[in-house]
N, C-alpha and C positions, 0 to 999 in steps of 0.2 A: 436606635434612639427615640426618645418620646415625640410623638408629636405634637403642636402646637395646641390643639382643642385637648388632650387628653393634660397637659399640665395646668391647662385654664379650670379645667372642671375641677382639678385637687385642689388647687388652689382657693378656688372657691368654695369646696367643700370642707375645707381644712377650716377657712375664717368660719364656716356657719359652725360647727362642730366647738370652736370657742364660742360662740355665741352662745350656742346650748345651754353650758354650762353655768352662767350666772342666771341664766332662765329657771335651769332646773334646780339651783339653789334656791333662788329666790322663792319659787313654789312649796321646797320643804321648811324653808325658815317660815313661811306665813301658815302653813300646816301646825307646825309647833308651838308658834309665838304669837298668832293671833288670838285674841281674848273674844272679840263676838263673833257673832255669823258673818257680820259684814265684812269683817277683818279675814276671814278665812274663804270669802268667798271665790278668789280667785286663786286658791291654792292647788286646787287638782288640775282647772286649766292649764295652768302656769307648767305644772309637773307634765303634763299629758302634751305639751307643745315643746316642752325640753327632752322627754324622753325620743319623741319622734322625729326632732331635728336631728338629734344626738344618733340616730338611727341609720336616718336619712344620709346625713353627710359622712359618716362611716361606710355606707353601702357606695355612693358615688366617688369617694376618697381611694377607696380600694380597688372599686372596678374600673375605675380610669388610670391609676397609677400603679397596678399589679397587674394588670390585662385580665382581669375575673371578669367573661364577656358577659354571665348570667346574674352577675351581682350589678351590673353598671344598668341591665335590662330591666331589672327588678326598681333601681332609682329612677330610670326615666317613664315606667310604669307610673310610680308613684307620681313624679312629678306632672305628667300628663292630667291624671286624678285631679290633683290639687290645682292645677289652669284650671280645668272644668269645673270644679267646686267653688272655686275664688270667682270664674266668671258669672255663672248660675246667680249666688251671692248677689254681686254685683248691680245685675238687672233685678233681683230680688227688692235689695235696698232702696234701689231709686223706685220703685213700684208701690211698696208701701209708705214711702215719705213723701209721696207726691201731694199727697190732702195734708191740710190742716195749716193753721197759721192764728198766731193771738190777733185780737180785736184791739182797735184803737180806741182809748176811752177820751172823750173829752176833756181838758184840764189837767188829765194824769201824766205822767211821765211813764208809766208802766201800762203793760197790757195785759187782757185776761183771758183765758183759755177756756175751752167748752171741749169736752170729750167726743162730742160728735161730729165735729170738724174732721177728725184724724180718721183713717183705714180702718175697716171692720178686724182686719186682722191684729192691728195694734191693740184697737180697743178690749178685744178677747183675751190679749194677754195680761193688761191689767187690772179686767174686769174679774179675773181667775181671783177666788179667795186665796190659795195658796200662795200665789206668785204676789199679789198685792201685799200679803202680810208679813212678806220678806223684806219689800221694797218699802214699806211702812217702817218697818224698825230699822232698816238703814239711813232713812231720812231722817227720823227720830234721833239716831246716833251720831249724824254728821252735823255741822254747823252751818246747815242752808237756813235754818229759822235762828239760830243760836244767836246768830252774829246781829239780829235786830232787836232779841230780848233783851229787855232794859232800857232800851235808846228812848232818850228825852226830847227826840226829834219832833219840833211843831208839824203839826198838821198839814201847813200850805207847803211847807218844806217836803214832808213825806211822799205827799201824793205828786210831788215831782220828781219823784227817785226812780230810777230806771232800774226796778228789780229784775233780776232774772224770772224765766216763766216759772222754774220751780219755786221760788220765793214768792213772787205775784199769787200761784196756785192752792200754795201750804201753808203759807204763812200769815195771811188775812183772809178775810170775809171777802166774798163776791161782792161787788159794787153795786148789785142788783137788790143786796137786803137793805140797803140803807142805813148799816149802822154807823154807831156814831165814834168817831176815832179819840181813843184815848192814849195809846201809844201803839207801835208798829204792830204789835201781838196783844195787844187790848181794845176791845169795841164793843162797845153797850148798845144794846136795844133801845131805841125811844119810840117815841110816837108814829114816827112816819117810817120804821122799821117796817119791811115784809117779808115775812118768812116763808109764806107759802107760794108763792111765784117759783123760788130756786131752790129744790132740795137741800143744797148746802147751805144755805141760811140755817136749818135746824140742826148741821151736823155740825156747825162751829162754836167751839169753846174757846174761851179766856186760857184753859189749863195749859200752859205750856208744852205737855208732853203729849197734849191731842190737837190743839190749834185746830186746823183743816185739814190733817194727814188723811181721814178717811173722805173726804168731800172729792165729788167728780173733776172740780178746776183744779186739785192737788195730782191727781192722773192725766188728767190734760197737758198740765205745766211741765211733767215728766216725758210725757210723749215729745212734746214739742224740742225738750232739751235734747231726747234721742234721738228725735229726727233729724237735727242738726248734726249731732255727732255720727250719726249714720252715714250722713250725707259725704262727711270728710273722710269716713273710712272707705267709703265707694271708691272717691276720688283715689286716695293713696290705692286702693285696691288695684286700679285701672293701670296706675305707676309700676305698681308690683309684678302687676300679669305681666307687661311687657318685658320686665326684667327678668321673669323667671321663662318665658317664651325663646329669650335671647339664650339663656343657660341650657334651656331644654334643646335648643339648637345646637348648641356648641356639644352637648353630651351626644347627642346622634353622632355627630362628626368622631367622635371620641368611640361610641359602640362600634362604629364603621371600621375605625383604624384597629380595634382589638380584634374585629373579625378578620381582619387583612392578615395581621400578625400571627394568628393565632392559625389561619390558613399557610402562611408559609411557614412559621414553626412545624407543622404538621407535613406540608408537601412543600419541601425545601427547594426541589428542581422544577416546580410548577412556572408558568409563565404567569404573571399578572397585569 
């Protein structure tokens, strides 16, 4: 008769195996149906994750239910490595997202973002031309600024809008420039405009395909959004790590049961 720990490991890994199927299918679907590079961005990670979950769950399922000790040992080793990686990533995520925040503006409902306020590691990632070209392409293809284009919002109402960090950094010029508001994505230089104080002022274009996608403020807005997302992921990781530790502990019990059962099978007369 199988012990409770073996049954629990088997059930949990059977559920994981079922979950890996739609994840793998989604990755394959994106690789074949994705039109733009942004749509295909997650295809390889999803395929890799789906295959990984499928193989690991099969190892745990067979190892626990069929008493294949070496497969269960491999399963526990992978689980231990996964727990260690997630723990390190969680610490790293909290460390690199510790710095940076939006700047409140007097009389404005939105904030402004400066690249230098964020961690050096994150700055290097977005300052890489190779990385930013891909990110910029995705931002242009998204609805981040398209939702503002063509809007006839009056200036006083727009200035009180609570724009997202990406919209504030990428879809309008910096407040330092002193440009005259025409529409959310259309701003004109005036005699009071200052384009030398902030390099982003020279980069801004009213062209809907350009706007401020090449600005430092756009990179900062993206990092602020990334910072919030990473903190959420880090919190979820903590919960997931606790769950994995519980599963790992149950797996260790199942591994011990396998060894005892195998020992009894080969030495039926021995006293245990």
